[in-house]
mmCIF file as Biopython writes it, N, C-alpha, C and O atoms, coordinates in Angstrom:
data_model
#
loop_
_atom_site.group_PDB
_atom_site.id
_atom_site.type_symbol
_atom_site.label_atom_id
_atom_site.label_alt_id
_atom_site.label_comp_id
_atom_site.label_asym_id
_atom_site.label_entity_id
_atom_site.label_seq_id
_atom_site.pdbx_PDB_ins_code
_atom_site.Cartn_x
_atom_site.Cartn_y
_atom_site.Cartn_z
_atom_site.occupancy
_atom_site.B_iso_or_equiv
_atom_site.auth_seq_id
_atom_site.auth_asym_id
_atom_site.pdbx_PDB_model_num
ATOM 1   N N  . MET A ? 1  ? 15.342 -47.473 -10.258 1.0 0.0 1  A 1 
ATOM 2   C CA . MET A ? 1  ? 16.464 -46.578 -10.035 1.0 0.0 1  A 1 
ATOM 3   C C  . MET A ? 1  ? 16.554 -45.622 -11.214 1.0 0.0 1  A 1 
ATOM 4   O O  . MET A ? 1  ? 16.432 -46.027 -12.370 1.0 0.0 1  A 1 
ATOM 5   N N  . ARG A ? 2  ? 16.766 -44.367 -10.910 1.0 0.0 2  A 1 
ATOM 6   C CA . ARG A ? 2  ? 16.869 -43.345 -11.947 1.0 0.0 2  A 1 
ATOM 7   C C  . ARG A ? 2  ? 18.282 -43.273 -12.493 1.0 0.0 2  A 1 
ATOM 8   O O  . ARG A ? 2  ? 19.257 -43.552 -11.795 1.0 0.0 2  A 1 
ATOM 9   N N  . ASP A ? 3  ? 18.366 -42.894 -13.752 1.0 0.0 3  A 1 
ATOM 10  C CA . ASP A ? 3  ? 19.680 -42.683 -14.358 1.0 0.0 3  A 1 
ATOM 11  C C  . ASP A ? 3  ? 20.315 -41.446 -13.738 1.0 0.0 3  A 1 
ATOM 12  O O  . ASP A ? 3  ? 19.615 -40.492 -13.400 1.0 0.0 3  A 1 
ATOM 13  N N  . PRO A ? 4  ? 21.634 -41.455 -13.587 1.0 0.0 4  A 1 
ATOM 14  C CA . PRO A ? 4  ? 22.290 -40.251 -13.062 1.0 0.0 4  A 1 
ATOM 15  C C  . PRO A ? 4  ? 22.141 -39.101 -14.050 1.0 0.0 4  A 1 
ATOM 16  O O  . PRO A ? 4  ? 21.934 -39.314 -15.245 1.0 0.0 4  A 1 
ATOM 17  N N  . LEU A ? 5  ? 22.248 -37.901 -13.541 1.0 0.0 5  A 1 
ATOM 18  C CA . LEU A ? 5  ? 22.168 -36.721 -14.398 1.0 0.0 5  A 1 
ATOM 19  C C  . LEU A ? 5  ? 23.310 -36.733 -15.395 1.0 0.0 5  A 1 
ATOM 20  O O  . LEU A ? 5  ? 24.429 -37.118 -15.055 1.0 0.0 5  A 1 
ATOM 21  N N  . PRO A ? 6  ? 23.040 -36.314 -16.624 1.0 0.0 6  A 1 
ATOM 22  C CA . PRO A ? 6  ? 24.129 -36.275 -17.609 1.0 0.0 6  A 1 
ATOM 23  C C  . PRO A ? 6  ? 25.184 -35.249 -17.211 1.0 0.0 6  A 1 
ATOM 24  O O  . PRO A ? 6  ? 24.873 -34.203 -16.642 1.0 0.0 6  A 1 
ATOM 25  N N  . ILE A ? 7  ? 26.400 -35.563 -17.513 1.0 0.0 7  A 1 
ATOM 26  C CA . ILE A ? 7  ? 27.509 -34.658 -17.214 1.0 0.0 7  A 1 
ATOM 27  C C  . ILE A ? 7  ? 27.553 -33.582 -18.296 1.0 0.0 7  A 1 
ATOM 28  O O  . ILE A ? 7  ? 27.497 -33.877 -19.490 1.0 0.0 7  A 1 
ATOM 29  N N  . ALA A ? 8  ? 27.652 -32.346 -17.859 1.0 0.0 8  A 1 
ATOM 30  C CA . ALA A ? 8  ? 27.711 -31.237 -18.814 1.0 0.0 8  A 1 
ATOM 31  C C  . ALA A ? 8  ? 28.965 -31.371 -19.666 1.0 0.0 8  A 1 
ATOM 32  O O  . ALA A ? 8  ? 30.056 -31.641 -19.162 1.0 0.0 8  A 1 
ATOM 33  N N  . ARG A ? 9  ? 28.787 -31.177 -20.949 1.0 0.0 9  A 1 
ATOM 34  C CA . ARG A ? 9  ? 29.889 -31.293 -21.889 1.0 0.0 9  A 1 
ATOM 35  C C  . ARG A ? 9  ? 30.569 -29.937 -22.031 1.0 0.0 9  A 1 
ATOM 36  O O  . ARG A ? 9  ? 29.901 -28.922 -22.225 1.0 0.0 9  A 1 
ATOM 37  N N  . THR A ? 10 ? 31.874 -29.918 -21.935 1.0 0.0 10 A 1 
ATOM 38  C CA . THR A ? 10 ? 32.646 -28.702 -22.119 1.0 0.0 10 A 1 
ATOM 39  C C  . THR A ? 10 ? 32.865 -28.486 -23.608 1.0 0.0 10 A 1 
ATOM 40  O O  . THR A ? 10 ? 33.249 -29.409 -24.326 1.0 0.0 10 A 1 
ATOM 41  N N  . ILE A ? 11 ? 32.624 -27.288 -24.061 1.0 0.0 11 A 1 
ATOM 42  C CA . ILE A ? 11 ? 32.812 -26.957 -25.476 1.0 0.0 11 A 1 
ATOM 43  C C  . ILE A ? 11 ? 34.166 -26.288 -25.642 1.0 0.0 11 A 1 
ATOM 44  O O  . ILE A ? 11 ? 34.433 -25.250 -25.036 1.0 0.0 11 A 1 
ATOM 45  N N  . ASP A ? 12 ? 35.012 -26.882 -26.458 1.0 0.0 12 A 1 
ATOM 46  C CA . ASP A ? 12 ? 36.324 -26.312 -26.754 1.0 0.0 12 A 1 
ATOM 47  C C  . ASP A ? 12 ? 36.186 -25.424 -27.983 1.0 0.0 12 A 1 
ATOM 48  O O  . ASP A ? 12 ? 36.180 -25.916 -29.111 1.0 0.0 12 A 1 
ATOM 49  N N  . LEU A ? 13 ? 36.078 -24.138 -27.768 1.0 0.0 13 A 1 
ATOM 50  C CA . LEU A ? 13 ? 35.879 -23.211 -28.878 1.0 0.0 13 A 1 
ATOM 51  C C  . LEU A ? 13 ? 37.155 -22.946 -29.659 1.0 0.0 13 A 1 
ATOM 52  O O  . LEU A ? 13 ? 37.121 -22.255 -30.677 1.0 0.0 13 A 1 
ATOM 53  N N  . THR A ? 14 ? 38.288 -23.485 -29.199 1.0 0.0 14 A 1 
ATOM 54  C CA . THR A ? 14 ? 39.530 -23.323 -29.954 1.0 0.0 14 A 1 
ATOM 55  C C  . THR A ? 14 ? 39.671 -24.392 -31.017 1.0 0.0 14 A 1 
ATOM 56  O O  . THR A ? 14 ? 40.448 -24.228 -31.958 1.0 0.0 14 A 1 
ATOM 57  N N  . ALA A ? 15 ? 38.933 -25.489 -30.884 1.0 0.0 15 A 1 
ATOM 58  C CA . ALA A ? 15 ? 38.974 -26.568 -31.874 1.0 0.0 15 A 1 
ATOM 59  C C  . ALA A ? 15 ? 37.780 -26.418 -32.802 1.0 0.0 15 A 1 
ATOM 60  O O  . ALA A ? 15 ? 36.672 -26.124 -32.355 1.0 0.0 15 A 1 
ATOM 61  N N  . SER A ? 16 ? 38.006 -26.617 -34.082 1.0 0.0 16 A 1 
ATOM 62  C CA . SER A ? 16 ? 36.938 -26.509 -35.061 1.0 0.0 16 A 1 
ATOM 63  C C  . SER A ? 16 ? 36.232 -27.854 -35.205 1.0 0.0 16 A 1 
ATOM 64  O O  . SER A ? 16 ? 36.852 -28.823 -35.644 1.0 0.0 16 A 1 
ATOM 65  N N  . PRO A ? 17 ? 34.946 -27.937 -34.845 1.0 0.0 17 A 1 
ATOM 66  C CA . PRO A ? 17 ? 34.230 -29.205 -34.961 1.0 0.0 17 A 1 
ATOM 67  C C  . PRO A ? 17 ? 34.113 -29.657 -36.421 1.0 0.0 17 A 1 
ATOM 68  O O  . PRO A ? 17 ? 34.167 -28.840 -37.341 1.0 0.0 17 A 1 
ATOM 69  N N  . ASP A ? 18 ? 33.955 -30.937 -36.611 1.0 0.0 18 A 1 
ATOM 70  C CA . ASP A ? 18 ? 33.790 -31.486 -37.958 1.0 0.0 18 A 1 
ATOM 71  C C  . ASP A ? 18 ? 32.393 -31.207 -38.513 1.0 0.0 18 A 1 
ATOM 72  O O  . ASP A ? 18 ? 32.219 -31.064 -39.723 1.0 0.0 18 A 1 
ATOM 73  N N  . ASP A ? 19 ? 31.411 -31.132 -37.637 1.0 0.0 19 A 1 
ATOM 74  C CA . ASP A ? 19 ? 30.028 -30.939 -38.050 1.0 0.0 19 A 1 
ATOM 75  C C  . ASP A ? 19 ? 29.755 -29.449 -38.268 1.0 0.0 19 A 1 
ATOM 76  O O  . ASP A ? 19 ? 29.973 -28.631 -37.375 1.0 0.0 19 A 1 
ATOM 77  N N  . LEU A ? 20 ? 29.279 -29.112 -39.457 1.0 0.0 20 A 1 
ATOM 78  C CA . LEU A ? 20 ? 29.046 -27.716 -39.820 1.0 0.0 20 A 1 
ATOM 79  C C  . LEU A ? 20 ? 28.002 -27.067 -38.928 1.0 0.0 20 A 1 
ATOM 80  O O  . LEU A ? 20 ? 28.162 -25.915 -38.527 1.0 0.0 20 A 1 
ATOM 81  N N  . TRP A ? 21 ? 26.921 -27.801 -38.609 1.0 0.0 21 A 1 
ATOM 82  C CA . TRP A ? 21 ? 25.864 -27.234 -37.772 1.0 0.0 21 A 1 
ATOM 83  C C  . TRP A ? 21 ? 26.360 -27.015 -36.350 1.0 0.0 21 A 1 
ATOM 84  O O  . TRP A ? 21 ? 25.914 -26.081 -35.684 1.0 0.0 21 A 1 
ATOM 85  N N  . GLU A ? 22 ? 27.270 -27.854 -35.872 1.0 0.0 22 A 1 
ATOM 86  C CA . GLU A ? 22 ? 27.852 -27.643 -34.546 1.0 0.0 22 A 1 
ATOM 87  C C  . GLU A ? 22 ? 28.707 -26.374 -34.553 1.0 0.0 22 A 1 
ATOM 88  O O  . GLU A ? 22 ? 28.696 -25.609 -33.588 1.0 0.0 22 A 1 
ATOM 89  N N  . ARG A ? 23 ? 29.438 -26.157 -35.628 1.0 0.0 23 A 1 
ATOM 90  C CA . ARG A ? 23 ? 30.230 -24.932 -35.744 1.0 0.0 23 A 1 
ATOM 91  C C  . ARG A ? 23 ? 29.333 -23.708 -35.729 1.0 0.0 23 A 1 
ATOM 92  O O  . ARG A ? 23 ? 29.658 -22.704 -35.096 1.0 0.0 23 A 1 
ATOM 93  N N  . ILE A ? 24 ? 28.211 -23.787 -36.420 1.0 0.0 24 A 1 
ATOM 94  C CA . ILE A ? 24 ? 27.285 -22.657 -36.455 1.0 0.0 24 A 1 
ATOM 95  C C  . ILE A ? 24 ? 26.714 -22.403 -35.064 1.0 0.0 24 A 1 
ATOM 96  O O  . ILE A ? 24 ? 26.650 -21.257 -34.620 1.0 0.0 24 A 1 
ATOM 97  N N  . ARG A ? 25 ? 26.297 -23.474 -34.371 1.0 0.0 25 A 1 
ATOM 98  C CA . ARG A ? 25 ? 25.740 -23.315 -33.022 1.0 0.0 25 A 1 
ATOM 99  C C  . ARG A ? 25 ? 26.757 -22.736 -32.058 1.0 0.0 25 A 1 
ATOM 100 O O  . ARG A ? 25 ? 26.415 -21.883 -31.240 1.0 0.0 25 A 1 
ATOM 101 N N  . ASN A ? 26 ? 28.001 -23.185 -32.141 1.0 0.0 26 A 1 
ATOM 102 C CA . ASN A ? 26 ? 29.038 -22.696 -31.220 1.0 0.0 26 A 1 
ATOM 103 C C  . ASN A ? 26 ? 29.321 -21.210 -31.424 1.0 0.0 26 A 1 
ATOM 104 O O  . ASN A ? 26 ? 29.608 -20.498 -30.462 1.0 0.0 26 A 1 
ATOM 105 N N  . GLY A ? 27 ? 29.245 -20.744 -32.642 1.0 0.0 27 A 1 
ATOM 106 C CA . GLY A ? 27 ? 29.565 -19.348 -32.921 1.0 0.0 27 A 1 
ATOM 107 C C  . GLY A ? 27 ? 28.363 -18.433 -32.950 1.0 0.0 27 A 1 
ATOM 108 O O  . GLY A ? 27 ? 28.504 -17.234 -33.189 1.0 0.0 27 A 1 
ATOM 109 N N  . PHE A ? 28 ? 27.170 -18.982 -32.709 1.0 0.0 28 A 1 
ATOM 110 C CA . PHE A ? 28 ? 25.958 -18.189 -32.806 1.0 0.0 28 A 1 
ATOM 111 C C  . PHE A ? 28 ? 25.789 -17.305 -31.588 1.0 0.0 28 A 1 
ATOM 112 O O  . PHE A ? 28 ? 25.950 -17.761 -30.455 1.0 0.0 28 A 1 
ATOM 113 N N  . GLY A ? 29 ? 25.473 -16.079 -31.811 1.0 0.0 29 A 1 
ATOM 114 C CA . GLY A ? 29 ? 25.181 -15.160 -30.724 1.0 0.0 29 A 1 
ATOM 115 C C  . GLY A ? 29 ? 24.262 -14.076 -31.241 1.0 0.0 29 A 1 
ATOM 116 O O  . GLY A ? 29 ? 24.439 -13.565 -32.346 1.0 0.0 29 A 1 
ATOM 117 N N  . MET A ? 30 ? 23.278 -13.731 -30.430 1.0 0.0 30 A 1 
ATOM 118 C CA . MET A ? 30 ? 22.340 -12.704 -30.846 1.0 0.0 30 A 1 
ATOM 119 C C  . MET A ? 30 ? 21.854 -11.982 -29.599 1.0 0.0 30 A 1 
ATOM 120 O O  . MET A ? 30 ? 21.523 -12.614 -28.596 1.0 0.0 30 A 1 
ATOM 121 N N  . PRO A ? 31 ? 21.813 -10.672 -29.662 1.0 0.0 31 A 1 
ATOM 122 C CA . PRO A ? 31 ? 21.288 -9.946  -28.511 1.0 0.0 31 A 1 
ATOM 123 C C  . PRO A ? 31 ? 19.807 -10.270 -28.325 1.0 0.0 31 A 1 
ATOM 124 O O  . PRO A ? 31 ? 19.152 -10.771 -29.239 1.0 0.0 31 A 1 
ATOM 125 N N  . ASN A ? 32 ? 19.303 -9.988  -27.167 1.0 0.0 32 A 1 
ATOM 126 C CA . ASN A ? 32 ? 17.896 -10.217 -26.896 1.0 0.0 32 A 1 
ATOM 127 C C  . ASN A ? 32 ? 17.087 -9.220  -27.722 1.0 0.0 32 A 1 
ATOM 128 O O  . ASN A ? 32 ? 17.050 -8.027  -27.423 1.0 0.0 32 A 1 
ATOM 129 N N  . LEU A ? 33 ? 16.451 -9.728  -28.752 1.0 0.0 33 A 1 
ATOM 130 C CA . LEU A ? 33 ? 15.692 -8.863  -29.646 1.0 0.0 33 A 1 
ATOM 131 C C  . LEU A ? 33 ? 14.215 -8.952  -29.294 1.0 0.0 33 A 1 
ATOM 132 O O  . LEU A ? 33 ? 13.619 -10.029 -29.313 1.0 0.0 33 A 1 
ATOM 133 N N  . SER A ? 34 ? 13.652 -7.826  -28.981 1.0 0.0 34 A 1 
ATOM 134 C CA . SER A ? 34 ? 12.240 -7.785  -28.633 1.0 0.0 34 A 1 
ATOM 135 C C  . SER A ? 34 ? 11.624 -6.603  -29.358 1.0 0.0 34 A 1 
ATOM 136 O O  . SER A ? 34 ? 11.680 -5.464  -28.894 1.0 0.0 34 A 1 
ATOM 137 N N  . SER A ? 35 ? 11.036 -6.903  -30.507 1.0 0.0 35 A 1 
ATOM 138 C CA . SER A ? 35 ? 10.396 -5.842  -31.276 1.0 0.0 35 A 1 
ATOM 139 C C  . SER A ? 35 ? 9.280  -6.453  -32.113 1.0 0.0 35 A 1 
ATOM 140 O O  . SER A ? 35 ? 9.267  -7.664  -32.332 1.0 0.0 35 A 1 
ATOM 141 N N  . PRO A ? 36 ? 8.370  -5.653  -32.572 1.0 0.0 36 A 1 
ATOM 142 C CA . PRO A ? 36 ? 7.288  -6.165  -33.419 1.0 0.0 36 A 1 
ATOM 143 C C  . PRO A ? 36 ? 7.799  -6.804  -34.715 1.0 0.0 36 A 1 
ATOM 144 O O  . PRO A ? 36 ? 7.214  -7.771  -35.201 1.0 0.0 36 A 1 
ATOM 145 N N  . VAL A ? 37 ? 8.875  -6.272  -35.265 1.0 0.0 37 A 1 
ATOM 146 C CA . VAL A ? 37 ? 9.423  -6.831  -36.503 1.0 0.0 37 A 1 
ATOM 147 C C  . VAL A ? 37 ? 9.961  -8.244  -36.262 1.0 0.0 37 A 1 
ATOM 148 O O  . VAL A ? 37 ? 9.705  -9.153  -37.052 1.0 0.0 37 A 1 
ATOM 149 N N  . VAL A ? 38 ? 10.702 -8.424  -35.174 1.0 0.0 38 A 1 
ATOM 150 C CA . VAL A ? 38 ? 11.250 -9.744  -34.844 1.0 0.0 38 A 1 
ATOM 151 C C  . VAL A ? 38 ? 10.113 -10.729 -34.582 1.0 0.0 38 A 1 
ATOM 152 O O  . VAL A ? 38 ? 10.160 -11.864 -35.056 1.0 0.0 38 A 1 
ATOM 153 N N  . LEU A ? 39 ? 9.106  -10.313 -33.843 1.0 0.0 39 A 1 
ATOM 154 C CA . LEU A ? 39 ? 7.965  -11.181 -33.564 1.0 0.0 39 A 1 
ATOM 155 C C  . LEU A ? 39 ? 7.266  -11.581 -34.860 1.0 0.0 39 A 1 
ATOM 156 O O  . LEU A ? 39 ? 6.883  -12.739 -35.030 1.0 0.0 39 A 1 
ATOM 157 N N  . ASP A ? 40 ? 7.101  -10.635 -35.764 1.0 0.0 40 A 1 
ATOM 158 C CA . ASP A ? 40 ? 6.471  -10.922 -37.059 1.0 0.0 40 A 1 
ATOM 159 C C  . ASP A ? 40 ? 7.257  -11.976 -37.833 1.0 0.0 40 A 1 
ATOM 160 O O  . ASP A ? 40 ? 6.671  -12.905 -38.388 1.0 0.0 40 A 1 
ATOM 161 N N  . ARG A ? 41 ? 8.584  -11.835 -37.873 1.0 0.0 41 A 1 
ATOM 162 C CA . ARG A ? 41 ? 9.419  -12.801 -38.597 1.0 0.0 41 A 1 
ATOM 163 C C  . ARG A ? 41 ? 9.403  -14.161 -37.901 1.0 0.0 41 A 1 
ATOM 164 O O  . ARG A ? 41 ? 9.407  -15.188 -38.579 1.0 0.0 41 A 1 
ATOM 165 N N  . GLN A ? 42 ? 9.384  -14.197 -36.568 1.0 0.0 42 A 1 
ATOM 166 C CA . GLN A ? 42 ? 9.307  -15.462 -35.843 1.0 0.0 42 A 1 
ATOM 167 C C  . GLN A ? 42 ? 8.029  -16.206 -36.206 1.0 0.0 42 A 1 
ATOM 168 O O  . GLN A ? 42 ? 8.053  -17.407 -36.474 1.0 0.0 42 A 1 
ATOM 169 N N  . ILE A ? 43 ? 6.925  -15.489 -36.213 1.0 0.0 43 A 1 
ATOM 170 C CA . ILE A ? 43 ? 5.639  -16.104 -36.553 1.0 0.0 43 A 1 
ATOM 171 C C  . ILE A ? 43 ? 5.654  -16.586 -38.000 1.0 0.0 43 A 1 
ATOM 172 O O  . ILE A ? 43 ? 5.175  -17.680 -38.298 1.0 0.0 43 A 1 
ATOM 173 N N  . TRP A ? 44 ? 6.202  -15.774 -38.894 1.0 0.0 44 A 1 
ATOM 174 C CA . TRP A ? 44 ? 6.232  -16.134 -40.311 1.0 0.0 44 A 1 
ATOM 175 C C  . TRP A ? 44 ? 7.012  -17.430 -40.521 1.0 0.0 44 A 1 
ATOM 176 O O  . TRP A ? 44 ? 6.510  -18.351 -41.167 1.0 0.0 44 A 1 
ATOM 177 N N  . TYR A ? 45 ? 8.238  -17.518 -39.985 1.0 0.0 45 A 1 
ATOM 178 C CA . TYR A ? 45 ? 9.055  -18.715 -40.172 1.0 0.0 45 A 1 
ATOM 179 C C  . TYR A ? 45 ? 8.490  -19.917 -39.424 1.0 0.0 45 A 1 
ATOM 180 O O  . TYR A ? 45 ? 8.546  -21.036 -39.934 1.0 0.0 45 A 1 
ATOM 181 N N  . ALA A ? 46 ? 7.950  -19.713 -38.235 1.0 0.0 46 A 1 
ATOM 182 C CA . ALA A ? 46 ? 7.380  -20.826 -37.469 1.0 0.0 46 A 1 
ATOM 183 C C  . ALA A ? 46 ? 6.172  -21.424 -38.162 1.0 0.0 46 A 1 
ATOM 184 O O  . ALA A ? 46 ? 5.898  -22.613 -38.005 1.0 0.0 46 A 1 
ATOM 185 N N  . SER A ? 47 ? 5.449  -20.625 -38.921 1.0 0.0 47 A 1 
ATOM 186 C CA . SER A ? 47 ? 4.266  -21.130 -39.614 1.0 0.0 47 A 1 
ATOM 187 C C  . SER A ? 47 ? 4.575  -21.656 -41.011 1.0 0.0 47 A 1 
ATOM 188 O O  . SER A ? 47 ? 3.671  -22.114 -41.710 1.0 0.0 47 A 1 
ATOM 189 N N  . ARG A ? 48 ? 5.833  -21.599 -41.425 1.0 0.0 48 A 1 
ATOM 190 C CA . ARG A ? 48 ? 6.224  -22.064 -42.765 1.0 0.0 48 A 1 
ATOM 191 C C  . ARG A ? 48 ? 7.473  -22.942 -42.707 1.0 0.0 48 A 1 
ATOM 192 O O  . ARG A ? 48 ? 8.515  -22.560 -43.241 1.0 0.0 48 A 1 
ATOM 193 N N  . PRO A ? 49 ? 7.389  -24.106 -42.072 1.0 0.0 49 A 1 
ATOM 194 C CA . PRO A ? 49 ? 8.566  -24.977 -41.998 1.0 0.0 49 A 1 
ATOM 195 C C  . PRO A ? 49 ? 9.047  -25.426 -43.375 1.0 0.0 49 A 1 
ATOM 196 O O  . PRO A ? 49 ? 10.234 -25.697 -43.555 1.0 0.0 49 A 1 
ATOM 197 N N  . SER A ? 50 ? 8.147  -25.506 -44.337 1.0 0.0 50 A 1 
ATOM 198 C CA . SER A ? 50 ? 8.576  -25.901 -45.686 1.0 0.0 50 A 1 
ATOM 199 C C  . SER A ? 50 ? 9.475  -24.832 -46.311 1.0 0.0 50 A 1 
ATOM 200 O O  . SER A ? 50 ? 10.381 -25.158 -47.078 1.0 0.0 50 A 1 
ATOM 201 N N  . ALA A ? 51 ? 9.234  -23.573 -45.991 1.0 0.0 51 A 1 
ATOM 202 C CA . ALA A ? 51 ? 10.083 -22.496 -46.518 1.0 0.0 51 A 1 
ATOM 203 C C  . ALA A ? 51 ? 11.494 -22.613 -45.961 1.0 0.0 51 A 1 
ATOM 204 O O  . ALA A ? 51 ? 12.468 -22.384 -46.678 1.0 0.0 51 A 1 
ATOM 205 N N  . ILE A ? 52 ? 11.609 -22.970 -44.681 1.0 0.0 52 A 1 
ATOM 206 C CA . ILE A ? 52 ? 12.937 -23.141 -44.075 1.0 0.0 52 A 1 
ATOM 207 C C  . ILE A ? 52 ? 13.634 -24.342 -44.694 1.0 0.0 52 A 1 
ATOM 208 O O  . ILE A ? 52 ? 14.837 -24.298 -44.952 1.0 0.0 52 A 1 
ATOM 209 N N  . LYS A ? 53 ? 12.892 -25.411 -44.931 1.0 0.0 53 A 1 
ATOM 210 C CA . LYS A ? 53 ? 13.473 -26.603 -45.546 1.0 0.0 53 A 1 
ATOM 211 C C  . LYS A ? 53 ? 14.023 -26.279 -46.939 1.0 0.0 53 A 1 
ATOM 212 O O  . LYS A ? 53 ? 15.130 -26.694 -47.284 1.0 0.0 53 A 1 
ATOM 213 N N  . ILE A ? 54 ? 13.264 -25.553 -47.721 1.0 0.0 54 A 1 
ATOM 214 C CA . ILE A ? 54 ? 13.709 -25.158 -49.066 1.0 0.0 54 A 1 
ATOM 215 C C  . ILE A ? 54 ? 14.944 -24.261 -48.977 1.0 0.0 54 A 1 
ATOM 216 O O  . ILE A ? 54 ? 15.892 -24.423 -49.745 1.0 0.0 54 A 1 
ATOM 217 N N  . MET A ? 55 ? 14.926 -23.318 -48.040 1.0 0.0 55 A 1 
ATOM 218 C CA . MET A ? 55 ? 16.058 -22.408 -47.869 1.0 0.0 55 A 1 
ATOM 219 C C  . MET A ? 55 ? 17.328 -23.186 -47.515 1.0 0.0 55 A 1 
ATOM 220 O O  . MET A ? 55 ? 18.402 -22.908 -48.048 1.0 0.0 55 A 1 
ATOM 221 N N  . LEU A ? 56 ? 17.198 -24.150 -46.621 1.0 0.0 56 A 1 
ATOM 222 C CA . LEU A ? 56 ? 18.358 -24.957 -46.241 1.0 0.0 56 A 1 
ATOM 223 C C  . LEU A ? 56 ? 18.846 -25.821 -47.392 1.0 0.0 56 A 1 
ATOM 224 O O  . LEU A ? 56 ? 20.053 -25.961 -47.590 1.0 0.0 56 A 1 
ATOM 225 N N  . GLN A ? 57 ? 17.924 -26.402 -48.153 1.0 0.0 57 A 1 
ATOM 226 C CA . GLN A ? 57 ? 18.328 -27.207 -49.301 1.0 0.0 57 A 1 
ATOM 227 C C  . GLN A ? 57 ? 19.089 -26.358 -50.311 1.0 0.0 57 A 1 
ATOM 228 O O  . GLN A ? 57 ? 20.098 -26.802 -50.860 1.0 0.0 57 A 1 
ATOM 229 N N  . ARG A ? 58 ? 18.624 -25.163 -50.555 1.0 0.0 58 A 1 
ATOM 230 C CA . ARG A ? 58 ? 19.279 -24.274 -51.513 1.0 0.0 58 A 1 
ATOM 231 C C  . ARG A ? 58 ? 20.635 -23.787 -51.015 1.0 0.0 58 A 1 
ATOM 232 O O  . ARG A ? 58 ? 21.526 -23.501 -51.815 1.0 0.0 58 A 1 
ATOM 233 N N  . SER A ? 59 ? 20.795 -23.690 -49.686 1.0 0.0 59 A 1 
ATOM 234 C CA . SER A ? 59 ? 22.031 -23.151 -49.139 1.0 0.0 59 A 1 
ATOM 235 C C  . SER A ? 59 ? 23.131 -24.189 -48.979 1.0 0.0 59 A 1 
ATOM 236 O O  . SER A ? 59 ? 24.282 -23.824 -48.738 1.0 0.0 59 A 1 
ATOM 237 N N  . ARG A ? 60 ? 22.811 -25.468 -49.107 1.0 0.0 60 A 1 
ATOM 238 C CA . ARG A ? 60 ? 23.806 -26.521 -48.858 1.0 0.0 60 A 1 
ATOM 239 C C  . ARG A ? 60 ? 25.098 -26.325 -49.628 1.0 0.0 60 A 1 
ATOM 240 O O  . ARG A ? 60 ? 26.182 -26.535 -49.086 1.0 0.0 60 A 1 
ATOM 241 N N  . ARG A ? 61 ? 24.996 -25.936 -50.854 1.0 0.0 61 A 1 
ATOM 242 C CA . ARG A ? 61 ? 26.185 -25.779 -51.692 1.0 0.0 61 A 1 
ATOM 243 C C  . ARG A ? 61 ? 27.098 -24.662 -51.177 1.0 0.0 61 A 1 
ATOM 244 O O  . ARG A ? 61 ? 28.313 -24.713 -51.369 1.0 0.0 61 A 1 
ATOM 245 N N  . TYR A ? 62 ? 26.515 -23.663 -50.529 1.0 0.0 62 A 1 
ATOM 246 C CA . TYR A ? 62 ? 27.264 -22.461 -50.167 1.0 0.0 62 A 1 
ATOM 247 C C  . TYR A ? 62 ? 27.503 -22.299 -48.663 1.0 0.0 62 A 1 
ATOM 248 O O  . TYR A ? 62 ? 28.360 -21.514 -48.257 1.0 0.0 62 A 1 
ATOM 249 N N  . LEU A ? 63 ? 26.760 -23.029 -47.843 1.0 0.0 63 A 1 
ATOM 250 C CA . LEU A ? 63 ? 26.787 -22.806 -46.405 1.0 0.0 63 A 1 
ATOM 251 C C  . LEU A ? 63 ? 28.184 -22.964 -45.810 1.0 0.0 63 A 1 
ATOM 252 O O  . LEU A ? 63 ? 28.581 -22.171 -44.957 1.0 0.0 63 A 1 
ATOM 253 N N  . HIS A ? 64 ? 28.926 -23.964 -46.242 1.0 0.0 64 A 1 
ATOM 254 C CA . HIS A ? 64 ? 30.276 -24.166 -45.725 1.0 0.0 64 A 1 
ATOM 255 C C  . HIS A ? 64 ? 31.151 -22.933 -45.983 1.0 0.0 64 A 1 
ATOM 256 O O  . HIS A ? 64 ? 31.910 -22.510 -45.112 1.0 0.0 64 A 1 
ATOM 257 N N  . HIS A ? 65 ? 31.039 -22.371 -47.170 1.0 0.0 65 A 1 
ATOM 258 C CA . HIS A ? 65 ? 31.838 -21.182 -47.523 1.0 0.0 65 A 1 
ATOM 259 C C  . HIS A ? 65 ? 31.408 -19.971 -46.701 1.0 0.0 65 A 1 
ATOM 260 O O  . HIS A ? 65 ? 32.247 -19.160 -46.306 1.0 0.0 65 A 1 
ATOM 261 N N  . ILE A ? 66 ? 30.135 -19.846 -46.446 1.0 0.0 66 A 1 
ATOM 262 C CA . ILE A ? 66 ? 29.624 -18.720 -45.644 1.0 0.0 66 A 1 
ATOM 263 C C  . ILE A ? 66 ? 30.146 -18.831 -44.233 1.0 0.0 66 A 1 
ATOM 264 O O  . ILE A ? 66 ? 30.571 -17.830 -43.658 1.0 0.0 66 A 1 
ATOM 265 N N  . VAL A ? 67 ? 30.128 -20.036 -43.649 1.0 0.0 67 A 1 
ATOM 266 C CA . VAL A ? 67 ? 30.592 -20.244 -42.275 1.0 0.0 67 A 1 
ATOM 267 C C  . VAL A ? 67 ? 32.079 -19.974 -42.171 1.0 0.0 67 A 1 
ATOM 268 O O  . VAL A ? 67 ? 32.543 -19.406 -41.182 1.0 0.0 67 A 1 
ATOM 269 N N  . GLU A ? 68 ? 32.836 -20.380 -43.193 1.0 0.0 68 A 1 
ATOM 270 C CA . GLU A ? 68 ? 34.279 -20.125 -43.192 1.0 0.0 68 A 1 
ATOM 271 C C  . GLU A ? 68 ? 34.539 -18.641 -43.142 1.0 0.0 68 A 1 
ATOM 272 O O  . GLU A ? 68 ? 35.694 -18.217 -43.133 1.0 0.0 68 A 1 
#
């Protein structure tokens, strides 16, 4: 027997989540960007996961203030 389909979760955008990354995801919006520059940056970051890890480690102290 298969598990039932998960019930879609309603996001209450009037309540501020406790998790900082959830707050960032809820407020994230970006137009559909299709350009050579965007593609170049996508390839650059996708091929350098260590650079993203370092960037996130360095931003921890300030990220909460930026999101606020």
